[in-house]
C-alpha positions as CSV (number, residue, x, y, z in Angstrom):
1,M,-20.3,31.3,66.9
2,R,-24.1,32.8,63.0
3,H,-23.2,30.2,68.9
4,G,-20.6,27.5,69.1
5,I,-18.0,25.6,67.2
6,A,-18.7,22.9,64.6
7,T,-18.0,19.5,66.0
8,L,-15.2,17.4,64.5
9,T,-16.9,14.0,64.7
10,C,-16.5,13.6,60.9
11,L,-12.9,12.7,61.7
12,S,-13.9,9.6,63.4
13,L,-15.5,8.4,60.2
14,L,-12.2,9.0,58.4
15,L,-10.2,7.3,61.1
16,A,-12.5,4.3,61.0
17,A,-11.3,3.5,57.6
18,C,-7.7,3.9,58.5
19,G,-6.9,0.7,60.5
20,R,-7.1,-1.8,57.7
21,T,-4.6,-4.6,57.9
22,P,-2.8,-5.4,54.7
23,P,-3.7,-9.0,53.5
24,A,-1.1,-11.6,54.1
25,A,1.2,-12.5,51.2
26,P,0.3,-15.7,49.3
27,A,2.5,-18.7,49.8
28,S,5.6,-18.8,47.6
29,G,4.5,-22.0,45.9
30,D,1.3,-24.1,45.7
31,A,2.8,-27.5,45.0
32,A,6.2,-29.3,45.2
33,P,8.1,-29.4,41.9
34,T,7.8,-32.6,39.8
35,A,10.5,-35.1,40.4
36,G,13.4,-34.7,37.9
37,A,12.1,-31.4,36.6
38,P,14.4,-28.5,36.9
39,A,13.6,-26.1,39.7
40,P,11.8,-22.9,38.5
41,A,13.6,-19.7,38.8
42,A,12.6,-17.7,41.9
43,A,9.9,-15.1,41.2
44,P,10.8,-11.5,42.0
45,A,9.6,-10.6,45.5
46,A,7.6,-7.7,44.1
47,E,5.2,-10.2,42.6
48,G,4.2,-11.5,46.0
49,L,1.7,-8.7,46.6
50,T,-0.7,-7.1,44.0
51,A,-0.8,-3.4,43.4
52,G,-2.7,-1.5,46.0
53,S,-2.5,-4.2,48.7
54,I,-0.7,-1.9,51.0
55,E,-3.0,1.0,51.8
56,F,-1.8,3.9,53.9
57,P,-4.2,5.4,56.4
58,V,-5.8,8.6,55.2
59,I,-4.4,11.8,56.8
60,P,-7.3,13.7,58.3
61,P,-8.0,17.1,56.9
62,I,-7.5,20.1,59.1
63,M,-11.0,21.1,60.2
64,V,-11.5,24.8,60.7
65,P,-13.8,25.5,63.6
66,S,-16.7,27.8,62.6
67,I,-16.4,31.4,63.7
68,I,-19.2,33.9,63.8
69,G,-17.3,37.1,63.5
70,S,-19.0,40.0,65.2
71,G,-22.4,38.2,65.3
72,P,-22.8,37.8,69.1
73,A,-21.5,41.3,69.8
74,Q,-23.8,42.7,67.1
75,K,-26.8,41.0,68.8
76,Q,-25.7,42.4,72.1
77,L,-25.4,45.8,70.6
78,E,-29.0,45.7,69.2
79,A,-30.3,44.2,72.4
80,S,-28.8,47.1,74.4
81,M,-31.1,49.4,72.5
82,Q,-34.3,47.6,73.3
83,A,-34.8,49.1,76.8
84,L,-38.0,51.1,77.0
85,I,-37.9,54.8,77.9
86,N,-40.6,55.9,80.4
87,P,-43.1,53.2,79.5
88,I,-46.8,53.8,79.9
89,D,-49.2,51.0,79.8
90,G,-49.8,50.2,76.1
91,I,-47.1,52.7,75.0
92,T,-43.4,52.1,74.4
93,V,-40.7,54.5,73.3
94,R,-37.4,53.5,71.6
95,P,-34.6,55.4,70.0
96,A,-35.1,56.0,66.3
97,N,-32.4,55.2,63.8
98,C,-32.3,56.6,60.3
99,A,-30.6,55.4,57.1
100,T,-28.4,57.7,55.0
101,D,-31.4,58.9,53.0
102,G,-33.1,60.0,56.2
103,G,-35.7,57.3,56.2
104,L,-36.6,55.6,59.5
105,V,-35.0,52.2,60.0
106,N,-37.2,49.7,61.8
107,E,-34.3,48.4,64.0
108,S,-32.8,49.7,67.1
109,G,-29.2,50.9,66.8
110,F,-26.6,53.3,68.1
111,T,-27.3,56.3,70.2
112,N,-24.1,58.4,69.7
113,V,-22.4,59.3,66.5
114,D,-19.8,61.9,65.5
115,A,-19.4,63.9,62.4
116,Q,-17.2,61.2,60.8
117,G,-19.8,58.5,61.3
118,N,-18.1,56.8,64.2
119,L,-20.5,55.3,66.7
120,Q,-20.3,54.6,70.4
121,R,-22.6,52.8,72.7
122,V,-22.0,52.1,76.4
123,S,-24.7,50.1,78.3
124,G,-25.3,47.2,80.5
125,Q,-24.9,45.0,77.4
126,G,-21.3,46.0,76.8
127,V,-19.1,48.7,75.3
128,F,-19.1,49.2,71.5
129,E,-16.9,51.5,69.5
130,I,-17.6,51.1,65.8
131,G,-16.2,52.9,62.8
132,A,-18.2,54.1,59.9
133,D,-16.6,51.3,57.8
134,G,-17.9,48.6,60.1
135,S,-14.6,48.0,61.8
136,G,-14.4,48.4,65.6
137,H,-14.2,47.0,69.0
138,A,-16.8,45.3,71.2
139,V,-16.6,44.0,74.8
140,T,-19.7,42.1,76.0
141,G,-20.4,39.5,78.6
142,D,-19.4,36.7,76.2
143,D,-17.0,38.2,73.6
144,V,-14.1,40.5,73.0
145,V,-14.2,41.3,69.3
146,E,-11.8,43.3,67.2
147,V,-12.6,43.7,63.5
148,A,-10.4,45.6,61.0
149,P,-11.7,47.2,57.8
150,D,-10.2,44.3,55.7
151,G,-12.1,41.7,57.7
152,S,-9.1,40.6,59.8
153,G,-9.3,40.7,63.6
154,S,-9.7,38.6,66.7
155,I,-12.4,37.0,68.8
156,I,-11.9,35.8,72.4
157,N,-14.8,33.9,74.1
158,S,-15.6,30.7,75.9
159,A,-15.1,28.7,72.6
160,G,-11.5,29.8,72.2
161,T,-9.3,32.5,70.7
162,F,-9.3,33.2,67.0
163,E,-6.8,35.4,65.2
164,V,-7.7,35.9,61.5
165,Q,-5.7,37.7,58.8
166,A,-7.1,39.2,55.6
167,D,-5.4,36.4,53.5
168,G,-7.2,33.6,55.4
169,S,-4.3,32.7,57.6
170,G,-4.6,32.7,61.3
171,T,-4.7,30.7,64.5
172,Y,-7.2,29.1,66.8
173,V,-6.6,27.9,70.4
174,G,-9.4,26.3,72.2
175,A,-11.4,23.2,73.0
176,Y,-10.3,21.5,69.8
177,G,-6.6,22.1,70.1
178,N,-4.3,24.4,68.3
179,I,-4.8,25.2,64.6
180,E,-2.5,27.3,62.4
181,L,-3.3,28.0,58.7
182,D,-1.0,29.9,56.3
183,G,-3.8,30.9,53.9
184,K,-2.0,29.1,51.1
185,G,-3.1,25.5,51.7
186,G,-0.7,24.7,54.5
187,G,-1.3,24.3,58.2
188,N,-0.9,22.4,61.4
189,W,-3.4,21.0,63.9
190,V,-2.4,19.7,67.3
191,G,-5.3,18.1,69.1
192,E,-6.9,14.9,70.4
193,F,-6.3,13.2,67.0
194,G,-2.5,13.9,67.2
195,N,-0.3,16.2,65.2
196,I,-1.4,16.8,61.6
197,E,0.9,18.8,59.2
198,N,-0.2,19.9,55.8
199,H,2.5,21.5,53.7
200,G,0.2,22.8,51.1
201,D,2.0,21.1,48.2
202,G,0.4,17.7,48.4
203,S,2.7,16.5,51.1
204,G,2.0,16.2,54.8
205,R,2.5,14.2,58.0
206,W,0.2,12.7,60.7
207,V,1.4,11.4,64.1
208,G,-1.5,9.8,65.9
209,A,-3.4,6.6,66.6
210,E,-2.3,4.9,63.4
211,G,1.4,5.7,64.0
212,S,3.5,8.0,61.9
213,I,2.4,8.6,58.3
214,E,4.3,10.7,55.8
215,I,3.2,11.6,52.3
216,N,5.5,13.3,49.9
217,A,4.5,15.4,46.9
218,D,6.0,12.9,44.5
219,G,3.7,10.1,45.7
220,S,6.2,8.5,47.9
221,G,5.8,8.1,51.7
222,K,6.4,6.1,54.8
223,W,4.2,4.6,57.5
224,I,5.7,3.5,60.8
225,G,3.5,1.8,63.4
226,G,1.0,-0.2,61.4
227,P,0.5,-4.0,61.3
228,E,3.6,-4.4,59.1
229,G,5.8,-2.2,61.3
230,I,7.4,-0.2,58.6
231,V,6.0,0.5,55.1
232,E,7.9,2.6,52.6
233,N,6.4,3.7,49.2
234,R,8.9,4.9,46.6
235,G,6.3,6.6,44.5
236,D,7.3,4.7,41.4
237,G,5.0,1.6,41.9
238,T,7.3,-0.2,44.2
239,G,8.0,-0.2,47.9
240,T,9.0,-2.3,50.9
241,V,7.2,-3.8,53.8
242,G,8.3,-5.0,57.2
243,A,11.2,-4.3,59.6
244,V,13.2,-6.7,57.4
245,A,12.3,-5.1,54.1
246,R,10.7,-7.2,51.4
247,E,9.9,-5.7,48.0
248,V,6.3,-5.3,46.9
249,R,4.3,-3.6,44.3
250,M,2.7,-0.4,45.6
251,A,0.7,2.3,43.9
252,P,1.9,5.9,44.4
253,L,0.2,7.7,47.2
254,P,-2.4,10.3,46.3
255,P,-1.5,13.9,47.2
256,L,-2.8,15.4,50.4
257,P,-5.5,18.1,49.6
258,P,-4.6,21.6,50.7
259,A,-5.9,22.9,54.0
260,G,-8.7,25.5,54.1
261,R,-8.5,29.1,55.2
262,F,-10.1,31.0,58.0
263,P,-13.1,33.0,56.9
264,L,-13.0,36.8,57.3
265,L,-14.8,38.2,60.3
266,D,-18.2,39.8,59.9
267,K,-18.0,43.6,60.2
268,F,-20.4,45.4,62.5
269,K,-23.5,46.5,60.7
270,P,-24.9,49.7,62.3
271,S,-28.3,50.5,61.0
272,G,-27.7,54.1,60.6
273,A,-27.5,57.2,62.7
274,P,-29.7,58.3,65.7
275,C,-32.4,60.7,64.5
276,G,-35.0,60.9,67.3
277,F,-37.4,58.3,68.8
278,V,-40.4,56.3,68.0
279,I,-43.5,56.1,70.2
280,T,-45.5,52.9,69.7
281,L,-49.2,52.7,70.8
282,N,-50.9,49.4,71.0
283,D,-54.1,49.5,68.9
284,Q,-56.2,48.4,71.9
285,V,-55.2,51.6,73.7
286,L,-56.9,53.8,71.0
287,F,-59.3,51.7,68.8
288,D,-61.9,49.1,69.0
289,F,-61.4,46.1,66.7
290,D,-61.4,46.9,63.0
291,K,-62.3,50.6,63.8
292,A,-60.5,53.9,63.1
293,D,-62.5,56.1,65.6
294,I,-60.5,56.7,68.8
295,R,-62.2,55.2,71.8
296,P,-63.6,57.7,74.4
297,D,-61.5,56.1,77.2
298,A,-58.3,56.8,75.3
299,G,-58.5,60.5,76.1
300,K,-56.2,60.3,79.2
301,V,-53.5,58.5,77.3
302,L,-53.7,61.1,74.5
303,D,-53.6,64.0,77.0
304,T,-50.4,62.6,78.6
305,L,-48.9,62.0,75.1
306,A,-49.7,65.5,73.9
307,T,-48.2,67.1,77.0
308,A,-45.0,65.1,76.5
309,L,-44.8,66.0,72.8
310,G,-45.1,69.6,73.7
311,T,-41.8,69.5,75.6
312,V,-39.8,68.0,72.6
313,Q,-38.0,70.1,70.1
314,A,-38.8,68.1,66.9
315,S,-38.0,68.9,63.3
316,S,-40.9,66.8,62.1
317,L,-43.4,64.3,63.4
318,E,-45.0,61.5,61.4
319,V,-47.9,59.3,62.6
320,R,-47.6,55.8,61.0
321,G,-50.5,53.3,61.0
322,H,-49.9,49.6,60.8
323,T,-52.2,46.5,60.7
324,D,-51.8,42.7,60.9
325,A,-52.2,40.5,57.8
326,K,-55.9,39.6,58.3
327,G,-58.0,40.9,55.4
328,S,-57.0,42.2,52.0
329,D,-54.0,44.4,51.3
330,D,-56.2,47.2,50.1
331,Y,-58.5,47.1,53.1
332,N,-55.6,47.0,55.6
333,Q,-53.9,49.9,53.8
334,D,-57.1,52.0,54.0
335,L,-57.6,51.1,57.7
336,S,-54.0,52.1,58.6
337,E,-54.3,55.4,56.9
338,R,-57.6,56.3,58.6
339,R,-56.2,55.3,62.0
340,A,-53.1,57.5,61.4
341,R,-55.2,60.5,60.5
342,S,-57.4,60.0,63.6
343,V,-54.4,60.1,65.9
344,V,-53.0,63.3,64.2
345,A,-56.4,64.9,64.6
346,A,-56.7,63.9,68.3
347,L,-53.2,65.3,69.1
348,Q,-53.8,68.5,67.3
349,Q,-57.1,69.0,69.2
350,R,-54.9,68.9,72.3
351,G,-52.5,71.6,71.0
352,A,-49.7,69.1,70.0
353,A,-48.4,67.7,66.7
354,A,-48.8,70.8,64.7
355,G,-47.7,70.1,61.1
356,A,-47.6,66.3,61.7
357,S,-48.1,64.0,58.8
358,A,-50.2,60.8,58.7
359,H,-49.2,57.7,56.7
360,G,-50.6,54.2,56.5
361,Y,-48.4,51.2,55.9
362,G,-51.0,48.5,56.1
363,E,-49.5,45.1,56.8
364,T,-46.2,45.8,55.0
365,Q,-44.0,46.5,58.2
366,P,-44.7,43.8,60.7
367,V,-42.7,43.6,63.9
368,A,-43.7,40.0,64.7
369,P,-44.8,37.0,62.6
370,N,-48.6,36.9,61.8
371,E,-48.2,33.1,61.4
372,I,-45.8,30.5,62.7
373,N,-45.4,27.3,60.7
374,G,-48.6,28.1,58.8
375,K,-50.7,28.6,61.9
376,D,-52.2,31.8,63.1
377,N,-50.2,33.7,65.7
378,P,-52.6,36.0,67.6
379,G,-49.9,37.5,69.8
380,G,-47.8,38.5,66.8
381,R,-50.8,40.0,65.0
382,Q,-51.6,42.1,68.0
383,L,-48.1,43.5,68.1
384,N,-48.4,44.4,64.4
385,R,-51.7,46.3,65.0
386,R,-50.2,49.5,66.2
387,V,-49.6,53.2,65.6
388,D,-46.0,54.6,65.6
389,I,-45.3,58.2,66.1
390,F,-41.9,59.0,64.6
391,V,-40.4,62.1,66.3
392,R,-37.5,63.4,64.3
393,T,-35.2,65.5,66.5
């Protein structure tokens, strides 16, 4: 809605094949009978047309518009966590989020969680109330989303209104009309193509541009409004054509395929629980290119950072070094470790970060692509050259 609804133009292709005019019946005789010869017996009317010469229009399938579930609301939720906290030039701070094993998750997430794992976020991006099982409620600028634990729920946005049940049944009301599905192969669609009914047992009805077409589960059916006016198919190889019915051969009608089902809604996917914050330092703030020694002019930044850390009650502090993808894996791993150790040492010299650990992650945790379409991405590589300070609170 991943935004928008799948177009239904494929129906026009189906309909283009629907307006075929049955060929005219051949003349009842090609030559006058020979003089004196007895008149031949009249041929049955059913021999006037060959099998399959009356072809019913195809009843269009009921097209289910695509729905994205909680996707847009989920994106809004994550975007609401991206705001920087007290930014300093070259330094950003964001809330930290931890997985169930306590490890840092490299995504922004929720800021409030209760003892049962229920999460709440209220910001300019919207209001989010999410259960530990992924169900919940979200109101953003574009969507109102309700998701139940079984994947049922509702979405209201500019594309329309969806109501989805766990068995695949549901309704849609929007730009493409009204759709109802029973989850068992049956459904109705009222829209610009007319009224389509699918009974789920091979039978159905379409009232639209081609007239009125009915197909029964036994292969019989009726078409009113075509070139012949009225066509009836008995389902036994015979039928009648015209307002004044004449008998013809007619193949049984194929059954109508069952209608689809609505997909279940995506559940909200919280990354974990809030566990502190992450301070990110651009490598140019601290280091010269390809070096692990802190630059002399970085002292003021480190003084400010050490003072700020001294006011935080932290259970642990980890300095994490990262590089871009230039160079070998081993070299980048070593460089990231040396840079992390340099930052720990500099902070401890200023009376902060006692007991802090230093870890290098090389190029394994990029926050931006190092290449785009096979070409170097200098801006992305610069974002990846960084030092993160994970403060666990």
